[in-house]
C-alpha positions in Angstrom: 92.0 135.9 91.1 88.9 133.9 92.0 89.4 130.5 93.4 88.7 128.8 90.0 90.0 131.4 87.6 89.3 135.1 87.0 85.6 135.8 87.2 85.7 137.1 83.6 87.3 134.0 82.3 84.8 131.7 84.2 81.8 133.6 82.9 83.3 133.7 79.4 83.6 129.9 79.4 80.1 129.5 80.7 78.7 132.0 78.1 80.4 130.0 75.3 78.6 126.9 76.6 75.2 128.6 76.7 75.1 129.3 80.4 74.3 133.0 80.5 74.9 135.2 83.6 72.1 137.3 84.7 69.3 135.0 83.4 67.6 133.4 86.4 64.6 131.1 86.3 62.4 129.5 88.9 61.8 130.9 92.4 64.5 133.6 92.7 63.1 134.6 96.0 64.1 131.3 97.5 67.8 132.0 96.8 70.2 134.5 98.4 70.3 137.9 96.8 73.1 138.5 94.4 76.3 138.9 96.4 74.9 137.2 99.5 76.2 133.8 100.7 74.2 130.7 101.1 72.7 130.0 104.5 75.4 129.1 107.0 78.3 130.3 104.8 80.5 133.3 104.8 81.2 135.5 101.7 84.1 134.3 99.6 86.2 137.4 98.6 89.2 137.9 96.4 91.3 138.8 99.5 90.7 135.3 100.9 94.1 133.9 102.1 93.5 131.0 99.6 92.5 133.3 96.7 93.8 132.0 93.4 92.7 129.1 91.2 91.2 126.5 93.5 93.1 123.6 92.0 96.5 125.4 92.5 95.6 126.6 96.0 94.4 123.0 96.9 97.6 121.3 95.6 99.9 123.9 97.2 98.1 123.7 100.5 98.2 119.9 100.7 101.9 120.1 99.8 102.5 122.5 102.8 100.6 120.2 105.1 102.7 117.2 104.1 105.9 119.1 104.3 105.2 120.0 107.9 104.3 116.4 108.7 107.6 115.2 107.1 109.6 117.7 109.0 107.9 116.6 112.3 108.3 112.9 111.6 111.8 112.4 113.2 110.7 113.9 116.5 107.5 111.8 116.4 109.5 108.6 115.8 111.9 109.4 118.5 109.2 110.0 121.1 107.6 106.6 120.2 110.8 104.5 120.6 110.8 103.1 124.1 112.0 100.0 125.9 109.5 97.2 126.7 111.5 94.1 127.5 112.7 93.4 124.0 109.2 93.2 122.4 109.5 96.6 120.8 112.4 95.6 118.6 110.7 92.4 117.5 107.5 94.3 116.6 109.5 96.9 114.7 111.4 94.2 112.8 108.2 92.6 111.8 106.7 95.8 110.6 109.9 96.7 108.7 109.9 93.3 107.0 106.3 93.9 106.0 106.7 97.4 104.5 109.8 96.5 102.4 108.0 93.4 101.2 110.5 90.8 102.5 107.7 88.4 103.4 107.8 85.5 101.0 109.2 82.1 102.3 112.8 81.6 101.1 113.9 78.4 99.4 115.5 76.1 102.0 119.3 75.6 101.7 120.2 72.2 100.4 122.4 71.3 103.4 125.6 72.1 105.2 127.9 71.1 102.4 129.8 74.2 101.2 129.8 72.9 97.7 126.0 72.8 97.7 125.5 76.3 99.3 126.5 78.0 96.0 126.1 76.9 92.4 129.4 77.8 90.7 129.2 78.3 87.0 132.6 79.5 85.9 135.8 81.2 87.0 136.0 85.0 86.9 139.7 85.5 87.5 143.0 83.7 86.6 143.6 80.5 88.5 146.8 81.9 90.1 145.1 85.0 91.5 145.6 85.6 95.2 141.8 85.1 95.7 139.7 82.5 93.9 136.9 84.2 92.1 134.0 82.2 90.8 130.7 83.2 89.2 128.1 81.7 91.5 124.4 81.8 92.4 121.9 80.4 94.8 118.1 80.1 95.1 116.3 82.8 97.1 112.5 82.6 96.3 110.7 80.2 94.0 112.2 81.1 90.6 114.4 83.9 92.0 118.1 83.6 92.5 121.0 85.7 93.7 123.6 85.7 91.0 127.1 87.2 91.3 130.7 86.6 92.4 132.1 84.4 95.1 135.6 85.5 96.3 137.4 83.0 98.5 140.9 83.4 100.0 143.4 80.6 99.4 143.7 80.1 103.2 140.6 79.1 105.3 138.4 82.2 105.6 138.0 84.0 108.9 134.6 85.5 108.1 131.8 85.6 105.5 130.6 88.9 104.0 127.8 89.7 101.6 128.9 92.9 99.7 126.4 95.0 97.7 127.6 97.6 95.3 125.7 100.5 94.0 122.9 99.5 91.6 124.9 100.4 88.4 128.1 98.6 89.5 128.5 95.0 88.2 129.9 92.6 90.8 133.0 92.4 88.7 133.5 96.2 88.8 132.8 96.3 92.6 135.4 93.5 93.0 138.0 95.3 90.9 138.0 92.8 88.0 137.0 95.4 85.5 137.1 99.2 85.5 134.3 101.4 86.8 134.7 101.6 90.6 137.4 103.5 92.5 140.1 101.3 94.1 139.2 102.3 97.6 135.5 101.4 97.1 136.4 97.9 95.8 135.2 96.4 99.1 134.9 92.7 98.0 138.5 92.7 96.8 139.8 94.4 100.0 137.9 92.2 102.4 139.0 89.0 100.6 142.6 90.2 101.0 142.0 90.4 104.7 140.8 86.8 104.9 137.0 87.0 104.3 135.0 84.9 101.9 132.8 87.4 100.0 129.6 86.9 97.9 128.8 89.9 95.7 125.2 89.7 94.3 124.0 91.5 91.2 121.6 94.4 92.0 118.9 95.5 89.6 120.4 98.5 87.8 119.0 101.8 86.6 119.1 101.2 82.9 115.8 101.0 81.0 116.5 98.6 78.1 114.3 95.8 79.7 111.5 98.1 81.0 108.6 97.1 78.9 107.3 94.3 76.7 108.2 93.9 73.0 104.6 92.9 72.4 103.3 96.2 73.9 105.9 99.0 74.2 109.0 100.0 76.2 109.4 102.8 78.7 112.3 104.9 80.0 111.6 103.7 83.6 114.7 102.5 85.2 114.6 98.7 85.8 114.2 99.4 89.5 111.2 101.6 88.9 109.6 99.2 86.5 109.8 96.5 89.2 108.7 98.9 91.9 105.4 99.8 90.1 104.2 96.2 89.8 105.6 95.0 93.2 104.2 98.0 95.2 100.6 97.1 94.3 101.2 93.6 95.6 103.0 94.5 98.9 106.5 93.9 97.5 109.4 96.1 96.7 112.8 95.9 94.8 114.4 96.7 98.2 112.6 93.7 99.8 113.7 91.3 97.0 117.3 92.3 97.4 117.1 92.1 101.2 115.7 88.6 100.7 118.8 87.8 98.5 121.0 88.8 101.5 119.1 86.8 104.0 119.1 83.8 101.7 122.9 84.2 101.5 123.0 84.2 105.3 120.9 81.0 105.3 123.5 79.3 103.1 126.9 80.8 103.8 126.7 81.0 107.5 126.3 77.2 107.7 128.1 76.3 104.5 131.4 77.9 105.1 133.0 76.7 108.4 136.1 77.6 110.3 138.7 74.8 110.3 137.6 71.7 112.1 135.8 73.2 115.0 132.5 73.3 113.1 131.5 76.7 114.4 129.8 79.1 111.9 132.0 82.0 110.8 131.1 85.6 111.7 128.8 87.1 109.1 128.9 90.7 107.9 127.1 92.7 105.3 128.3 95.8 103.6 127.1 98.1 100.8 127.7 101.3 98.9 125.0 103.6 97.6 121.9 101.5 96.7 123.6 98.5 98.2 124.0 100.3 101.5 120.3 100.7 101.8 119.9 97.0 101.3 122.7 96.2 103.7 121.2 98.4 106.5 117.7 96.9 106.2 119.1 93.3 106.0 121.2 93.8 109.1 118.3 95.3 111.0 116.0 92.3 110.1 118.5 89.4 110.7 120.2 89.1 114.0 122.5 86.4 112.6 124.4 89.2 110.9 127.2 90.2 113.2 128.3 93.5 111.7 127.3 95.9 109.0 129.1 98.6 107.0 126.9 101.2 105.3 128.6 103.6 102.9 127.1 106.7 101.5 123.3 106.2 101.8 122.7 106.8 105.5 121.0 110.0 106.6 117.6 111.8 106.9 114.9 110.3 104.7 112.4 113.1 104.9 113.1 114.1 101.3 112.9 110.6 99.9 110.0 112.0 97.7 112.7 113.8 95.6 114.7 110.6 95.1 113.9 107.9 92.6 110.5 106.4 93.1 111.9 103.0 93.7 113.0 104.3 97.1 109.4 105.0 98.1 108.5 102.7 101.0 104.9 102.8 102.3 104.7 104.2 105.8 108.4 104.0 106.4 108.8 107.4 108.1 106.1 106.6 110.6 108.5 104.4 112.6 111.5 103.6 110.5 113.8 106.4 109.5 117.5 105.4 109.0 118.1 106.1 112.7 115.5 103.7 113.8 116.6 101.0 111.4 120.1 101.4 112.7 118.9 101.0 116.2 117.5 97.6 115.3 121.1 96.6 114.3 122.5 97.5 117.7 124.0 96.1 119.9 125.6 94.4 116.9 128.3 96.5 115.3 127.1 99.1 112.7 129.7 101.3 110.9 128.2 104.2 109.0 130.5 105.9 106.5 129.7 109.4 105.3 131.1 109.3 101.7 130.4 110.1 98.1 128.0 107.9 96.1 127.3 107.7 92.4 125.0 110.6 91.7 121.9 110.3 89.5 120.3 113.3 87.8 117.1 111.4 87.0 115.7 108.5 85.0 117.0 107.8 81.5 116.0 110.6 79.1 112.7 110.1 77.4 112.5 109.5 73.7 109.5 109.3 71.4 109.5 105.5 71.9 110.3 105.4 75.6 108.7 107.7 78.2 106.7 107.6 81.4 109.3 107.4 84.2 108.9 109.3 87.4 111.3 112.1 88.2 113.9 111.8 91.1 117.6 111.9 91.6 120.4 110.9 93.9 123.0 113.2 95.4 125.6 112.7 98.1 124.1 113.4 101.5 125.5 116.5 103.3 127.7 115.3 106.1 125.8 117.4 108.7 122.7 115.4 108.0 124.5 112.1 108.3 126.0 113.2 111.7 122.6 114.2 113.0 120.9 111.0 111.9 123.8 108.9 113.4 123.2 110.7 116.7 119.5 110.0 116.5 120.4 106.4 115.9 122.4 106.2 119.1 119.5 107.8 121.0 117.0 105.3 119.5 119.3 102.4 120.3 119.6 103.6 123.9 115.9 104.0 124.2 114.9 100.6 122.8 117.5 98.6 124.6 116.7 99.8 128.1 119.4 98.9 130.7 121.9 97.9 128.0 121.1 101.0 125.9 124.5 102.6 126.5 126.3 99.6 125.0 123.8 99.5 122.1 124.4 103.1 121.3 128.2 102.7 121.4 127.9 100.0 118.8 126.8 102.6 116.2 130.0 104.2 114.8 130.2 107.1 112.3 133.3 107.5 110.1 133.8 110.2 107.5 135.6 109.9 104.2 137.2 113.2 103.4 134.5 115.2 105.2 131.8 113.1 103.7 132.8 113.7 100.0 135.6 111.0 99.6 135.2 107.5 98.2 133.6 104.7 100.1 135.8 102.3 101.9 138.0 104.6 103.9 140.6 102.9 106.1 138.9 103.6 109.5 135.5 102.4 108.3 136.9 99.2 106.8 139.1 98.6 109.9 136.1 98.9 112.2 134.1 96.6 110.1 136.9 94.0 109.8 137.6 94.1 113.6 133.9 93.3 114.3 134.4 90.2 112.1 137.8 89.1 113.5 139.7 90.4 110.5 143.1 92.2 110.7 143.5 95.9 109.9 144.0 96.8 106.3 147.5 97.5 105.3 148.6 100.1 102.8 147.7 98.7 99.4 145.6 96.0 101.2 146.2 93.3 98.7 146.4 93.1 94.9 143.3 92.9 92.8 142.4 89.4 91.7 142.4 90.7 88.1 143.8 93.9 86.5 141.3 96.5 87.4 143.0 99.0 85.1 142.6 96.9 82.0 139.7 96.9 79.7 137.0 94.3 80.4 137.7 90.9 78.8 136.0 90.1 75.5 132.4 89.3 75.9 132.1 90.7 79.4 129.5 93.4 78.5 127.2 90.8 76.8 127.6 88.4 79.8 126.8 91.2 82.3 123.8 92.3 80.2 122.5 88.7 80.0 122.9 88.2 83.8 121.1 91.5 84.5 118.2 90.4 82.2 118.0 87.1 83.9 117.8 88.7 87.4 115.3 91.3 86.2 113.1 88.7 84.5 113.1 86.4 87.5 111.5 89.2 89.7 109.1 90.2 86.9 107.9 86.6 86.7 107.7 86.2 90.4 105.6 89.4 90.8 103.3 88.5 87.9 102.7 85.2 89.5 101.8 87.0 92.7 99.2 88.9 90.7 97.9 85.6 89.3 97.2 84.2 92.7 96.5 87.4 94.8 92.8 86.8 94.5 93.1 83.8 96.8 94.5 86.0 99.5 91.7 88.5 99.1 89.2 85.6 99.2 90.6 84.6 102.6 90.6 88.2 103.8 86.9 88.6 102.8 85.5 85.2 103.5 83.8 86.6 106.7 82.1 89.2 104.5 79.1 87.1 103.5 76.0 89.0 104.5 72.7 87.3 104.2 70.7 90.6 104.1 71.3 94.3 103.9 71.3 94.8 107.7 74.0 92.2 108.0 76.0 93.9 105.3 75.9 97.2 107.1 77.1 95.5 110.3 79.9 93.7 108.6 81.1 96.6 106.5 82.7 98.7 109.3 85.6 96.4 110.0 86.4 96.0 106.3 86.2 99.8 105.7 88.8 100.2 108.4 90.9 97.5 106.7 90.8 99.3 103.4 91.3 102.8 104.9 94.3 101.8 106.9 95.9 99.3 104.5 96.4 101.3 101.4 94.4 104.6 101.5 95.8 106.0 104.8 93.8 108.0 107.3 94.2 111.7 108.1 93.9 112.8 111.7 90.5 114.1 112.7 89.8 117.6 111.4 91.1 120.2 113.9 89.8 123.4 112.3 86.2 124.6 111.7 84.8 124.0 108.2 84.2 127.8 107.8 82.5 127.4 104.4 82.7 130.4 102.1 80.8 131.0 98.9 79.9 133.4 96.2 77.4 133.4 93.4 79.2 133.1 90.1 76.7 131.9 87.4 73.1 131.9 86.5 71.3 129.6 84.2 67.6 129.4 83.3 67.5 126.1 85.4 69.9 126.8 88.2 72.2 129.2 90.1 75.8 128.4 90.6 78.0 129.1 93.6 81.7 128.5 94.1 82.5 127.2 97.6 85.7 126.8 99.6 85.8 124.7 102.9 88.6 124.2 105.4 89.6 120.6 106.2 92.9 121.0 108.0 95.4 123.9 108.2 96.2 124.6 104.6 94.0 121.8 103.3 90.8 122.9 101.6 87.9 121.4 99.8 85.9 123.3 97.2 83.8 123.2 94.1 80.8 124.5 92.2 77.3 124.1 93.8 74.4 124.2 91.3 71.0 125.0 93.0 67.9 124.5 90.8 65.7 127.5 90.6 62.4 125.8 91.3 63.0 124.6 94.8 60.0 125.5 96.9 60.4 127.0 100.4 61.0 124.2 102.9 61.7 121.6 100.2 64.7 119.4 100.5 66.2 118.0 97.3 68.6 115.1 96.6 72.2 115.9 95.7 74.4 114.4 93.0 78.1 114.9 93.5 79.6 115.0 90.0 83.3 114.3 90.0 85.7 115.3 87.2 88.6 113.2 86.0 92.4 113.5 85.8 93.6 117.1 85.3 89.9 118.3 85.3 88.1 121.1 87.0 84.5 121.4 88.2 83.5 123.6 85.3 84.4 120.7 83.0 81.3 118.8 84.3 79.1 121.8 83.6 80.2 123.3 80.3 78.8 121.6 77.2 80.4 119.9 74.2 80.8 123.3 72.5 83.8 124.0 74.8 86.9 122.1 73.7 88.1 119.5 76.2 84.8 119.1 78.0 83.1 116.8 75.5 83.6 113.6 77.5 81.6 115.0 80.4 78.6 115.9 78.2 77.7 118.7 80.8 76.2 116.0 83.0 76.3 118.2 86.1 74.4 121.0 84.4 71.9 118.5 82.9 71.2 116.9 86.3 70.7 120.4 87.8 68.2 121.3 85.1 66.4 118.0 85.9 65.9 119.1 89.5 68.9 117.7 91.4 71.1 119.9 93.6 74.5 119.2 92.1 77.9 119.7 93.7 81.0 119.4 91.4 84.0 119.3 93.7 87.6 120.0 92.8 89.8 117.0 93.4 93.6 117.5 93.8 94.7 115.3 90.9 95.6 118.3 88.7 99.0 119.8 87.9 100.9 116.8 86.6 104.1 116.3 88.6 102.9 119.0 91.1 100.1 116.8 92.3 102.0 113.5 91.9 104.6 114.9 94.3 101.8 114.8 96.9 101.6 111.1 96.5 105.3 110.8 96.8 105.3 112.9 100.1 102.3 111.1 101.5 103.3 107.5 101.0 106.3 107.4 103.5 103.8 108.8 106.1 101.3 105.9 105.4 99.1 108.3 103.4 98.0 108.7 99.9 96.3 111.3 97.7 93.0 109.6 98.6 93.7 110.2 102.3 93.0 113.8 101.5 90.2 113.2 99.0 88.2 111.1 101.5 88.7 113.8 104.2 87.6 116.5 101.7 84.4 114.6 100.8 83.6 113.9 104.5 83.9 117.7 105.3 82.0 118.6 102.1 79.1 116.3 103.1 78.9 118.1 106.5 78.5 121.4 104.7 76.0 120.1 102.1 73.9 118.4 104.7 73.6 121.7 106.6 72.0 123.5 103.7 68.2 124.0 104.2 67.3 122.8 100.7 69.4 119.6 100.8 68.1 116.2 102.0 71.2 114.9 103.9 70.0 111.3 103.6 70.0 111.5 99.8 73.4 112.5 98.5 74.8 110.3 95.7 78.1 110.2 93.8 78.7 110.0 90.1 82.3 110.3 88.7 84.0 109.8 85.3 87.6 108.4 84.8 89.7 109.5 87.8 86.3 110.6 89.2 85.2 107.0 88.6 88.3 105.9 90.6 87.1 108.2 93.3 83.6 106.7 93.0 85.1 103.3 93.9 87.0 104.5 96.9 85.1 107.4 98.6 81.6 106.0 98.8 83.1 102.7 99.9 84.7 104.5 102.9 82.0 107.2 103.4 78.7 105.5 104.1 76.8 108.8 104.1 76.8 108.6 100.3 73.5 107.1 99.3 74.7 105.5 96.1 77.7 105.4 93.8 78.0 105.4 90.0 81.4 104.6 88.4 81.9 105.8 84.9 84.9 105.0 82.6 87.0 103.4 85.3 85.6 100.2 86.7 87.7 97.2 85.8 90.1 94.6 87.2 92.1 97.3 88.9 94.9 95.1 90.1 95.6 93.8 86.6 95.2 97.4 85.3 98.1 98.5 87.5 100.3 95.4 87.5 100.0 93.6 84.1 102.9 93.7 81.6 100.8 91.9 79.0 98.4 94.7 78.0 98.8 98.2 76.7 96.2 99.7 78.9 98.2 98.8 82.0 99.7 101.6 84.0 103.0 99.8 83.8 103.4 101.5 80.4 102.1 105.0 81.2 103.2 108.1 83.1 100.7 108.0 86.0 103.3 106.8 88.4 101.1 107.6 91.4 98.7 104.8 90.5 100.2 101.9 92.6 98.6 101.6 96.0 100.5 99.6 98.7 99.5 96.0 98.7 96.0 96.7 97.3 96.2 93.4 95.4 96.1 91.4 98.6 93.4 93.6 100.3 90.7 94.7 97.8 90.1 94.9 94.1 87.2 96.9 92.7 84.7 94.1 93.4 85.5 94.2 97.1 85.2 98.0 97.1 81.8 97.7 95.5 80.8 95.3 98.3 81.5 98.1 100.7 79.0 100.2 98.9 76.3 97.5 99.2 73.5 97.5 100.1 73.4 101.0 98.8 72.8 101.1 95.1 75.9 100.8 92.8 76.2 101.2 89.1 78.8 101.0 86.4 78.7 103.0 83.1 80.9 101.4 80.4 81.6 102.3 76.8 82.6 99.4 74.6 85.3 101.6 73.0 86.7 102.9 76.3 90.4 102.3 76.3 90.5 102.1 80.1 90.4 98.3 80.0 89.1 95.5 77.8 85.4 94.7 78.2 86.3 91.2 79.5 88.1 92.7 82.5 85.2 94.9 83.3 82.6 92.1 82.9 84.5 89.6 85.0 85.1 92.1 87.8 81.5 93.3 87.7 80.2 89.8 88.0 82.1 89.5 91.3 80.9 92.9 92.4 77.2 91.9 91.8 77.3 88.7 93.7 76.7 90.1 97.3 73.7 92.1 96.0 72.3 88.8 94.6 72.9 86.9 97.8 71.3 89.6 99.8 68.2 89.5 97.6 68.7 93.0 96.2 70.0 92.4 92.7 67.9 95.3 91.4 70.2 97.7 93.4 73.1 97.2 91.0 73.5 97.3 87.3 75.9 97.9 84.5 75.1 99.9 81.3 77.1 98.9 78.2 77.0 101.5 75.4 78.7 101.8 72.1 81.0 104.7 72.9 84.4 105.8 74.2 85.7 107.1 77.5 82.7 109.4 78.2 79.6 110.0 80.2 76.7 108.4 78.5 74.0 109.8 80.8 71.1 107.4 79.8 71.0 104.4 82.0 72.7 106.3 84.8 70.1 109.0 84.8 67.4 106.4 85.0 69.3 104.8 87.9 69.4 108.2 89.7 65.7 108.8 89.1 64.9 105.4 90.5 67.1 105.4 93.6 67.7 109.1 94.2 64.9 111.1 92.6 65.5 114.8 93.0 62.1 115.7 94.6 61.2 112.7 96.8 62.1 109.4 98.3 63.1 106.5 96.0 60.4 104.4 94.4 60.2 100.8 95.5 60.8 98.4 92.6 57.7 96.7 91.1 57.1 93.2 92.5 
């Protein structure tokens, strides 16, 4: 196999499109002889270690690189955790709060009156039950509440606990009021029987009935995924919202429920099972007012989080915050980890013709060996970060196992340890009767009530997040207010800091290349106007760049030509930009790479790694926990490719431009913004109000309703929209190519965002360096105004012409 396909297949496709092998025009003597590589390159042979279709080799190689980095992450974190007088823990808490999105100001509690701490809205158990059970809620964020059950012993409580069940458990099931949760795992009931007052908030579940908009369409995304998609783009996360519910509960309940007449706050604990255990662990790490935590069934190594549901994807978490490091932030307060069974999830709800688009990912009970190893790492991390008191901190982290890690949550030893940390007595056999009959069927109307409450909780977070989108431009305006260059030189000076901001905030930066480029090539096609070479370049171990290079046949000896990098879109290949409309599937590109080569430009059509559906989307899933993204690799590939192109004797290294369609247009907005060696950028079929495109639940073009689950980029909404990325291209020329019938986004979104993109060009006195071409067409290359733009600012055979006065 050749890197793109079998040579016979490649030549067959080209022949079908009118590009005939063996027919060479122009100055053949200026090119290498058939079979010889280009200057400075090695031959590319079928026995190359990366032989095989380039797209498959590229995706597989990046996957291997990421897998190695994930495997090495625990040791890297452990080496970085040191004691520095208490500042390290504070910094790590701040960073953890940031990456889970628990950053919004909470609503202030109404006062110290216990009656005001919670809004009770109806009993949930018989009046003569041993524990009073009330449906209650409290404010968390503006418009967001925690809604669930309040269990209060008849005697004055000895402690306050916030108990979080698995995502699919209602508070009533978790408390034993209705069937659905094993008796041992009914922690709210059992803790209330020991004398604790317990609040049980509703978690967002994994159903999909609400995931969509009746005015647009619905999806099979679990509710948690639907929220994660919109929140991630805005620096928020379902985990962060639920952590905020716990912390708001601490705000209220710690002060609102007091012991007897002494006025002292009661001890506060947090416990959780499954999804609730993840929330409990992070909440305890962030809030030192929490005296003890019990984490059942979700603690362990996180390096395979990419295979779990996407709503567990937390940007850059594994750089510094595996479960062990989060546990170390709880110490020296008591943390009990229970290895136990959790509700297992095979994947999202099954797709139907009317509901589809969810990301794959499942949940299984963690092997006990991994839990043991992570708990031991947690003790070492606690000892490291706490310095002289490290031994005490490490001893505060306790591991208990329920039936070898496969039994139900809430085993006696784990519950006793947790209770002792809060001043509760040991649990006795039977540990108290349930406040209701847990074996009976749910009471009439319960299912409708639970569904309505879930819809209310889900809708509150949707509205809060959509409001964040409505006002995120104000945050961007504050971030970019210092970017107000008066002239092109000032823009170049200002751009560096903002490029670093974008690169580090949501793109992610690969380490410097540590292998030689070692470019390899072979001649694969001839056309009357150009000769084509396939190229492979090393970027990192296992990470390659590559594509098709088209060299016009009329280049004179010693002449240096301008280069246009022509970038394909989603699931595309370089050949798609070269083959003509006669080949099915290539029509949108209109053979723009071949056309430009015949007009005299050197053309490079690179392979980008967004090919292979879930195979490439897994790369984004593996990269995000490392603070990386798919574009971390794409940027590095283009930087290394520019090195190779610039070294060719017939290329003018100062005149290399970029022109991409669709996902290639998405690349045109990111790569030239971060790689100033590109002389200009043309975005076709992608430019729009990108934040709205990813976040909106009001428009059918939004990625909220489609299967491209890799689209959200962490907190991009508060860092840079497409206008700001275009500012980083300035003062280099920038153009948008837009078909009125392009379904990527409405014309209004495109026009409004382009108006913002154009403004710095106007203020710098160079409005002629940017333009938008509107044409009556669909999602396609038009190749009219853009070709004129290239001829003006990047002519193939000479320097750009100055505009007429």
